[in-house]
N, C-alpha and C positions, 0 to 999 in steps of 0.2 A: 302701658295704658291700654293698649290694642288688647294683650292676652285680659289683662284684667277684666275688660268691657267683655270679651268673649264667655270667659268664665263664667260672671254674672249672670249673662242671659241662659247660659247654659244651664246654671242653676235654677234658674227662675223657671225654665221650661221643665225641670226635671222633677221640680217641688209642684207643679202646677198638675203634672199626671202623675206624680206618685201618692200627693195626698189623699184624693178618693180612690186608689188603689189599696192605699192602706187601711182608711177606713170602712172599704168593701169587706178586704180581709176581717176586720174585727168583726162585722156584722155576722160574717161567717160563722165566727166563733160562738159569737153570741146565740145562733141558733143552735150550734152542737151543746152549748151549756144548757139552754132551754131544755132543750130534749133530755139530758142527763138530771136534771130538776126534777122533771115530769117524771123521769121512770122511778127516782128516790122518792116521790108521794105516793107509789103504787106499793111501795114496801122493798125490805131488801132482796129478797126473792127475784120481783120482776127487776130490781136493779143490775143484778148480776145477770139475768138472762140478757135483758137488756144491753148490759156492756159486752157480751159475748156476741151478740149481732151486730151491734154498732162495729167492733172492732174488727169483726169480718167483712163488714161493708167499705170501711174505711181503707182497709188493706188492697181490695180489690178496685174500687173507686178511684185510688189516689195513681194508681198505673194510668187509667183511662184517661184522670185529670192532666197528666203529664204527656200523652201523647197529643191531646187535642191542644195541648199549652203551643204546639207547634204553631197554629195559625196564627197568632199573634207575632211571631217572631217573621216568617213568611209574607205577611201582609206588611209589616212595616219595611221590610226590605224592597217590596214591589212599590210601595208607596212612595219611598224615598226615589226609587228608580223613574216615578211618575209613570207608574204602568198600571193604569187602572184596569185594565183585562185580567192582568195577573192577579190584583188585588183581590177580584170578584172570584177568579177561579180557583185562587188559595182556600179563600174563606168557604167557596161550595163544596170544594173536596172535603174540608174541615166538618162541615156538616153532615157529608157522607160518612166519614171517620166516627163522627159522635153517636150516629145512628146506628153504625154496625156493632161499636164499640158497647153500647147501651143493652144491645140485644144478648151478645156475648155474655158480659157480665151480668145481666140479669137471669142467664139460664144456669149460669155457674153457682149464683148466689140461692138459687130458686131449689137448686139440688145440693146443697151443700151438707143435707144432715149427715151422710156417712162420713166425709171428710172429719167432722165434729166429733162423730162415735169413733173414728180411728184417733184422733187426738187425746180420748180419755177425756172427755168433757162431760160433766154430771148430766143424767138423761133429762132431769127437770131443767135445768139450763137451756140446754138442746132445746128442748120443747117450745120455751117461751120465745128463746134467739129465732126459732123458724118462723112462728108466729110474726114476729117483727120483722126478718127479712121479707115476709111473703106480701109485706105492705109494703116496706120500702124499696124494693125492687123497681117498683114503678116510677120512684122519684128520679134514677138514672137518666133516661130520656131529656127531660126538663134541665135537670140539671148539668148535664153535658152538652146540650144544645146550649145552655146560657152561657158556659163558661167558652164556647166556640165564638159565638156573639161577642162577649165579653173582650176576649182578644183580637177580635174585628175591630171595635170601634176604639177601643185603647190604643192599637197599634197606628189608629188614625189622629191620635190626640185628642179623644173626645170620651173620658173616663166618667164624665158626669152623670149621665143617667144609668149606668152601672152601680155607682154609688147610691142614686136614690132609690133604685128598684132593690139593691141589698139591703138597705135599711127599711123598708116596707116589708120585704119580706122576712125581714127578722121580727118585727114588730108582729105580722100576721101570724107567724109561727107559734109564739107566745100565746095570742089571745085564743087560736084555734084549740090548741094543745090544753090551755086552761079551761077550755069548754067543754072540750070531750073528756077530759080526765075526772072535773067534777061532775059532768052531767047536767049541765044548765040547760036552760030552755026547752026542758023536756027531753034532749037527746041523751041517747044512750052512754054507759062508762064502756068505753071501747078497750081500756088500758094500752097494753104495748102495740097492739095492731093498730089502733087511733094514731098512737105519735109517729109510725110508720105510713101512715094514711096521711097526717097531716104534713109531713116532708113530701110526699110525692105531691100532694094539692099545689103546697106552695112554690117548688120547685118548677112545675110545670106553667103555674102563673107568671113568675118571674121569667120564663124563659117566652113566653108568649109576650109580655109587656113589652120586653127589649127586642122582641121581633116585631114588633107593631111601630114601636118608636120608631125604629130603624128603618121601616117603610115608609113612614108618613114624613119623615124630617128632610126638608130639601137637601139638607147639607149630605146626604149619602146617595143623592140622586145618581152620582157619576158610577157608581159600583149596584148596581142593580140586581139583587141576588137572586129575585125569583125567576129572572131572565135564564134561561137554560139551566135550570136547576137540576132537573131531571135528566140531561145527558152527561152523563158521568163523564170526567177529563181524568183521563186514566192517568197519564204524564202527572198533573196535579196532585192526585192522591197518591201517586208513588212518591212525590216528593213532600207530601205531608206527612207520609210513614216514615220516610227516610231519616227526617229530624223526628219525629214524635217519638216513634220506637225507643230511640236511646235515652230521651227524656224521662219517659215512663220508666224505664228501666232506672235510671238514676234516683227516680223520685223513691222506688219500690226498695232498692239497696239501703238507701239510708231510711227510710222507715224500718227496714230490716235490723238496722242497728239498735233502733231504739228498743226494737221489739226483744232483741236478745239481752237488753239492759232490764227489762220488765221481766225477762225470765230468772236472770240472775236474782234480782229482787226477790221474787217470788220463793226462789230457793233460799234464801236467807232468812225469810220470815215475814207475819204480816205486819209487822211493825215497819219493816224495812220497804214494804210494797206500797203500804199507804203514804208513807212520807214521802218516796219516789214518786207517787202519783200527785200529790200536793205539788210538789217541786216543779214537776213536768208541766202539771196546767199552767204555772205563773210563767214558766219557761215559754210555753208555746203561746200565750196572750204578747208578750213581749216579741217573740218571733213575726209576728204578723206586720211588723214594721218593717221590718230588711226583706220580707218577700214583696210587699208593696212595693217599695223603692227597685228590688232586683227585677219587678214585671216594668217599670216605668224605664229602668235602664236599659234591659233587653230591648223594650220599643224605641227608645232615642236613637242605641247603636244601631239597630237595624234600619232604621230611615237614614243615619249616617253613610251605614254601610253600601246599603241600595243607592243613595247617590255619589259613593265613591270618594266620602269624605272622611279618609281612615284616620288623618289627626283630628278630626271632631270626635269621630267614635271611640278613639284612645282617651282622647280628654273627659268624654263623657263617663267611661268606665273607670277612671280614678276618681274622679269627682264624686262618682255614686258610692265607691267604695268608701270613701272618706267619710262621705254623709254618712253611710250605716254605721261606719265604725262609731262616728262621734254619738248619731244616737243609742248604738247600743252598749256606748260607755257609760252614759247615763241611767239604764237600766242596769249595769254592771254593781255602779254606784250605790243604788237603791236596794239591790240583793246583798251588796257585800253592807254596807251600814245598818240596814232595818229590815233584815230576813223575818223576824218575828212578826213585825208588823205586816208582811204578804202572808205569812202562814195565816194569821189572826182571821185573813178574808176566808180561809176555808174551815177554820175547825176554832169553836170556842176556847180562849186561851186560860178560861177559868175553869174550865173540866178536868178534873184529876185523870179521868182516863184516856185523856187526850197529850199529857204532858210527854211522855215518850216520842210519840209520832211527832209533836211540835218540834221538840229539842231536835230530833233527826232532820225533819224537814229544812230547819233553820242552817244546818250544818251544810245540808246539799245546795241550799241556796247559794250558800258563800262560796262554794265551788261553781256554781252557774255563774257567778261574777266574771268568771273567766270562759266557761261556755259559752254565755251569750256573745261575747266578743267575738269568738271565733265562728259561733254558729253564723253570725247575722254577716260575717264578710265572706263565708263562702258561698253563701246563698247569694249575695250580690253577684260577686266574681263568677258564679254559675250563670247566672242570666246574663251578664255582660258577653261571655261567649257564645253563649245559646243567639245574641243579637249578631254575632258574625258568621251566623248558619251553620255551627258545630256543635252538636250534641253529643258525639263520640266521645270526645276528648274529657268532658264532664261526666259521662259514664265510666270511663276508665278510670279518671282520678279518684272520684266517689268509691268506685269499687275496691280500690287498692287502699284508700284510707278509711271507708268504714269497714268492709271486712278483713281486709289483711291489716289493720291496725288499731283501729276503736274497739271492735268487738271483743279479739284475743287479750288486749289490755286490760278491758273491763273486766273478763272474767278472771286473768290472771291475778291481778290486783286485789281483786273482790275475794276470790278462792284460795288458791294456792298462797298468796302472800297475806292473807288477814286482814285486809283493809276494810272488809265488809261494804258497806253501800256506799262510803265517799270512795273506794276504789269503783266501783262500776261508774261512778260519774266523774272520776279521772281519767278513766279510760274512753270515756265518751268524750270528753275536753280534749284527749290527746287525738282520735282520729278527727275530732273538729277541727282541731287546729291544723293538722296535717292537710285536712280538705282544702281550709282558708289558704294556706301559703303554698298549695299546688294549684288550685285555680288560679289565684292574683297571678303567681307568675306564668301559667299558661295564658293567660289574656296578654300578659304584656310580650311573650312570644308569640302569640298569633297576629297581633298589631304589628308589630317588628317584621313578621315573615312578611305581612302587606305591605309594608312601606317599603320594603327593600325591593319587594316583588314586582311592583307597579303594576299590579294584576287588573287595576282599572283604568289605565291609561289608554283612552279612545274605544274600550269594548266593554263597557258597563253591562250591557247584558250577557256577554260571555262569560264573565266574572260571577254572576249570578247566577248561569246554570252550572258551570264547571266546578264553583268552591263550595265546599273544602276538598 
C-alpha cells in the first residue's frame, strides 16, 4: 500500500510537469509547420530555398539547444539539494552560455554560403536560403535564452508560464506571417526574409515575456537572476559546459542519423523522398509527447538525485519509461491500423498524381509503429540519465547506436539488399531499438551503482560536485 501510494504520488507529479511541457513542444512544432505552410504560399522555388535555409538553421540550433538543456538538469539537482545559491549560479551561467552560442551560431549561419556552394546546392536555392538565414539568425538569442529560462522554471516545477507563452508565440507567429505574406494593412510583402524576421521577433518576445514573468512573480524571489548576473561564475560555467556539450553532441548525432536517411531516400528517387518527408513529419509530431515526458522525468529525477533519494529517482525513471511506452503504443496502433488516414492529412488521396507517394508513405508509417515505440523509449531513458548528471553515457550510446548501427543498417538494407525506402526505415528502427535498450539498461546500471556505492550518505554536496 505504501508503494502504491508512492507510485501514485510520483505519477501525478510527473504528469503535472509533463503535460505543459508536451503542449509547449507541440506549440513549437506548430510554429515550424506555420513557417513551412507560408513558404509554400510563396511558391515552389521559395519553398525549396526556405527548406534549405531551415534545415541549415535546424542542424546548427539543435546543438545549441542541447547545450543549454543542461541548465534544467543542474537547476533540478541544486533545487533538490536545497541549494538556492547553486540554482541561481547555474542559471546565470546558462544565460552566458546561451548568449555565447547565439553569437557563435549566428556568425556561422550568416557566412554559410560557401559551404552550401561546396555541398553542390543550386545557386538559386542558396540565394533564397541566405536571404532567409540573414533574418532568421536574429531569432537565436531570444530562442536560446527562452530555452534556458524554460529549463530553469521547469526544473523548479513551474512549467505553466512556458506553456502559456509558447501557445501565444505560435498564434502570434501565424498572425504576423499571414500579414506579411499577404501584405495586409499596407505592409510590404517581404517573402522569405519576412518569415525569418517574424520568427526572430516572436522568439525575442517569448524570451522577454518569460524573463519578465520570472522577475515579477514572488515564487522566484529566492533565486534573483539579475543579482550578480554580470559577474561570471567560471566554475558554474564549466559545469554547464561539462554537461551541456555531450547533450548537444547527442542531439547532433541523432539528427545526423535522420539526415543520412534523407540522403538515402533522395538517392532512391523523388517519390521515396516525398513519402519519407510525409511520414517523418507525422512521426515528429508524435515524438513531441515523449520529448515532453523526457524533460519532466529529467527534472524530477534531478530533484531526487540532488536530495539523495536514489530509490525515488529510479522509481521515477521506470515510471516515465513505462508511461512513454504506453503513449507511444497508442501512436503505434494509429500508424499500424490507419496509416492512410494519417497520410491524408498531408496529401489529397483523391488526386491520382499522389497515389504512389500516398501508398509508400502508408507503408513507412506501418514500419513507424515499431519506430515510434523505440524512439519514445530511448529519448525518455536519455532524459532519465541526464537527471543523474550524466550526458557522456547518452552521447556514447547514441553515437554507437545511431552511427554504428542505425545509419549503416539503413544504407545496407536500402541499397545493396534492395529493400528500398522500407529498408531505410527498418534501419532507423534498428538503430533506435539499440538506443532504447542501451539507454534503459544504462539507467538501471547507473542507479544500481549509486545505490550500492552510498555516495550520498552524509555528504550530498560532495556527491553533487564529484559525480559522475
